[in-house]
Backbone as CSV, one residue per row, in Angstrom:
resi,resn,N_x,N_y,N_z,CA_x,CA_y,CA_z,C_x,C_y,C_z
1,MET,18.455,59.643,70.967,18.046,60.056,69.648,18.152,58.856,68.701
2,ALA,17.131,58.638,67.918,17.102,57.519,66.968,18.132,57.737,65.869
3,ARG,18.603,56.615,65.320,19.629,56.693,64.280,19.328,55.684,63.178
4,PRO,19.302,56.136,61.910,19.094,55.194,60.814,20.405,54.475,60.488
5,VAL,20.296,53.189,60.170,21.457,52.415,59.720,21.056,51.646,58.466
6,THR,22.023,51.487,57.582,21.812,50.731,56.357,22.978,49.775,56.187
7,VAL,22.658,48.521,55.909,23.664,47.501,55.626,23.323,46.903,54.274
8,THR,24.308,46.852,53.384,24.134,46.230,52.076,25.062,45.028,52.009
9,VAL,24.488,43.870,51.693,25.263,42.632,51.605,25.186,42.126,50.168
10,SER,26.320,42.080,49.517,26.382,41.563,48.146,26.280,40.045,48.155
11,HIS,25.768,39.490,47.060,25.675,38.032,46.944,25.692,37.654,45.470
12,GLU,25.871,36.369,45.221,25.880,35.829,43.860,24.790,34.778,43.691
13,LEU,23.711,34.913,44.437,22.678,33.885,44.494,21.519,34.116,43.533
14,GLY,21.327,35.327,43.089,20.112,35.678,42.367,19.017,36.008,43.369
15,ALA,18.018,36.719,42.927,16.960,37.193,43.821,16.163,36.051,44.448
16,ASP,15.850,35.006,43.688,15.018,33.921,44.216,15.687,33.209,45.396
17,GLU,16.956,32.850,45.237,17.658,32.150,46.318,17.905,33.074,47.501
18,ALA,18.231,34.336,47.239,18.434,35.292,48.328,17.141,35.467,49.126
19,ARG,16.013,35.579,48.423,14.713,35.716,49.090,14.436,34.500,49.970
20,LYS,14.681,33.318,49.432,14.468,32.081,50.188,15.313,32.071,51.460
21,ARG,16.564,32.451,51.336,17.455,32.433,52.506,17.060,33.480,53.544
22,VAL,16.623,34.643,53.084,16.173,35.661,54.040,14.919,35.171,54.759
23,ARG,13.998,34.575,54.027,12.787,34.029,54.667,13.140,32.992,55.730
24,GLU,14.066,32.104,55.395,14.436,31.024,56.312,15.361,31.489,57.435
25,GLY,16.155,32.528,57.184,17.168,32.911,58.147,16.946,34.237,58.839
26,PHE,15.743,34.790,58.773,15.489,36.091,59.388,15.770,36.063,60.887
27,GLY,15.601,34.920,61.523,15.868,34.812,62.962,17.288,35.202,63.328
28,ARG,18.243,34.829,62.497,19.640,35.185,62.757,19.844,36.686,62.671
29,LEU,19.205,37.312,61.710,19.335,38.756,61.563,18.642,39.497,62.703
30,LYS,17.538,38.934,63.200,16.822,39.574,64.306,17.724,39.721,65.515
31,GLY,18.448,38.663,65.848,19.340,38.712,67.001,20.419,39.768,66.840
32,ALA,20.957,39.886,65.643,21.998,40.879,65.394,21.441,42.302,65.476
33,MET,20.223,42.512,64.967,19.623,43.849,64.968,19.246,44.320,66.363
34,SER,18.911,43.407,67.245,18.472,43.807,68.578,19.637,43.892,69.561
35,GLY,20.839,43.661,69.085,21.997,43.795,69.955,22.002,42.797,71.089
36,GLY,21.334,41.670,70.905,21.286,40.643,71.938,20.255,40.907,73.031
37,MET,19.530,42.011,72.931,18.505,42.329,73.934,17.193,41.681,73.538
38,MET,16.312,41.557,74.494,15.029,40.887,74.272,14.049,41.820,73.566
39,PHE,13.820,41.557,72.301,12.850,42.304,71.506,11.893,41.318,70.870
40,LYS,10.638,41.711,70.752,9.638,40.897,70.061,9.467,41.476,68.661
41,PHE,9.739,40.641,67.670,9.672,41.071,66.276,8.350,40.681,65.640
42,THR,7.850,41.553,64.785,6.772,41.218,63.865,7.294,41.550,62.480
43,GLU,6.961,40.713,61.524,7.433,40.960,60.170,6.330,40.670,59.173
44,GLU,6.421,41.345,58.033,5.432,41.170,56.976,6.114,41.399,55.634
45,TRP,5.911,40.463,54.721,6.389,40.650,53.355,5.384,41.559,52.666
46,THR,5.755,42.813,52.409,4.849,43.778,51.791,4.881,43.686,50.271
47,SER,5.884,43.008,49.734,5.950,42.659,48.317,6.833,41.417,48.230
48,GLU,6.988,40.888,47.040,7.808,39.688,46.882,9.244,39.918,47.338
49,ASP,9.730,41.149,47.208,11.125,41.443,47.500,11.339,42.419,48.651
50,ARG,10.317,42.649,49.476,10.473,43.567,50.612,9.833,42.999,51.870
51,LEU,10.658,42.890,52.898,10.201,42.468,54.219,10.246,43.688,55.133
52,SER,9.116,44.048,55.705,9.052,45.129,56.690,8.975,44.499,58.068
53,PHE,9.662,45.107,59.028,9.656,44.541,60.378,9.600,45.641,61.430
54,THR,9.116,45.251,62.594,9.092,46.105,63.772,9.514,45.237,64.948
55,ALA,10.325,45.807,65.811,10.749,45.098,67.021,10.486,46.006,68.216
56,ARG,9.897,45.425,69.258,9.592,46.211,70.452,10.148,45.493,71.680
57,GLY,10.748,46.288,72.563,11.260,45.746,73.809,11.981,46.824,74.597
58,LEU,11.991,46.681,75.895,12.676,47.619,76.775,12.241,49.061,76.556
59,GLY,10.972,49.244,76.160,10.457,50.578,75.900,10.997,51.200,74.619
60,GLN,11.612,50.397,73.772,12.223,50.869,72.535,11.546,50.192,71.346
61,THR,11.593,50.835,70.181,11.036,50.261,68.959,12.041,50.407,67.824
62,ILE,12.306,49.299,67.148,13.125,49.284,65.944,12.171,49.059,64.782
63,THR,12.298,49.855,63.724,11.520,49.625,62.506,12.493,49.514,61.346
64,GLY,12.094,48.765,60.319,12.992,48.667,59.182,12.439,47.830,58.052
65,THR,13.278,47.698,57.026,12.934,46.909,55.856,14.154,46.119,55.399
66,ILE,13.874,45.025,54.716,14.902,44.264,54.023,14.434,44.160,52.577
67,ASP,15.269,44.655,51.672,14.947,44.619,50.247,15.875,43.640,49.549
68,ILE,15.290,42.766,48.728,16.032,41.741,48.002,16.261,42.220,46.569
69,PHE,17.505,42.186,46.131,17.878,42.531,44.764,18.664,41.355,44.176
70,PRO,18.785,41.270,42.857,19.487,40.133,42.249,20.937,39.982,42.700
71,GLN,21.614,41.083,43.082,23.023,40.984,43.448,23.346,41.496,44.844
72,HIS,22.336,41.941,45.581,22.569,42.361,46.962,21.256,42.403,47.741
73,VAL,21.406,42.466,49.042,20.278,42.632,49.960,20.572,43.884,50.769
74,ARG,19.560,44.759,50.888,19.723,45.997,51.654,18.841,45.921,52.901
75,ILE,19.460,46.130,54.040,18.756,46.132,55.324,18.815,47.554,55.857
76,GLU,17.655,48.145,56.073,17.576,49.491,56.636,16.786,49.420,57.925
77,ALA,17.296,50.051,58.970,16.603,50.040,60.253,16.789,51.382,60.939
78,MET,15.788,51.747,61.721,15.869,52.932,62.556,16.069,52.437,63.991
79,LEU,17.277,52.690,64.514,17.592,52.235,65.868,17.199,53.311,66.868
80,PRO,16.474,52.930,67.929,16.080,53.896,68.950,17.286,54.310,69.788
81,GLY,17.096,55.330,70.617,18.174,55.901,71.421,19.056,54.899,72.131
82,LEU,18.451,53.904,72.780,19.217,52.916,73.536,20.183,52.155,72.638
83,LEU,19.754,51.786,71.448,20.595,51.026,70.527,21.421,51.917,69.603
84,ALA,20.997,53.166,69.406,21.734,54.074,68.526,23.152,54.300,69.034
85,ALA,23.320,54.231,70.350,24.645,54.436,70.931,25.635,53.354,70.517
86,VAL,25.136,52.187,70.162,26.014,51.080,69.745,25.726,50.683,68.299
87,ALA,25.338,51.659,67.488,24.936,51.387,66.104,26.040,50.720,65.300
88,GLU,27.297,51.137,65.472,28.385,50.545,64.697,28.538,49.058,65.021
89,THR,28.424,48.711,66.281,28.524,47.308,66.686,27.383,46.500,66.090
90,ILE,26.182,47.028,66.163,25.016,46.333,65.617,25.134,46.205,64.105
91,THR,25.556,47.282,63.448,25.720,47.243,61.997,26.723,46.164,61.604
92,GLY,27.819,46.067,62.324,28.819,45.034,62.047,28.270,43.633,62.217
93,LYS,27.479,43.421,63.278,26.869,42.105,63.512,25.876,41.750,62.408
94,VAL,25.057,42.703,62.011,24.075,42.463,60.949,24.793,42.141,59.643
95,GLU,25.852,42.870,59.364,26.607,42.621,58.135,27.222,41.217,58.148
96,ARG,27.825,40.814,59.259,28.413,39.469,59.353,27.364,38.378,59.210
97,GLU,26.241,38.523,59.910,25.179,37.514,59.818,24.605,37.466,58.405
98,GLY,24.452,38.626,57.785,23.951,38.670,56.414,24.895,37.982,55.441
99,GLN,26.195,38.199,55.617,27.175,37.549,54.742,27.131,36.035,54.911
100,ILE,27.028,35.570,56.148,26.933,34.123,56.397,25.672,33.561,55.753
101,LEU,24.558,34.274,55.919,23.282,33.832,55.387,23.298,33.737,53.854
102,LEU,24.005,34.660,53.222,23.961,34.751,51.757,25.205,34.210,51.060
103,GLU,26.113,33.589,51.810,27.313,33.077,51.144,26.934,31.923,50.223
104,LYS,27.636,31.854,49.117,27.360,30.815,48.120,27.909,29.494,48.630
105,LYS,27.056,28.474,48.616,27.443,27.165,49.142,27.430,26.146,48.056
């Protein structure tokens, strides 16, 4: 059974810098969202502050969005049955990668 997950990562970068980092670092988040399994991702910026993505692999499909806000980034994904069983682990990985990506340097 599919399971929705939401991760919110706070930041102090402002929307422009957060958007830039998400554009440049989406690869890191992809690995965390797929639980280390081989998935092929497609992504599209549907607005300046929203990235929609789909990942397919192992007969499973992940769909989701990343929304950029001035003080946080929200990642929402629908995990298919195979990954829903380990949703907490995946959510933790996505949160850690997101924090690394958005930490103030």
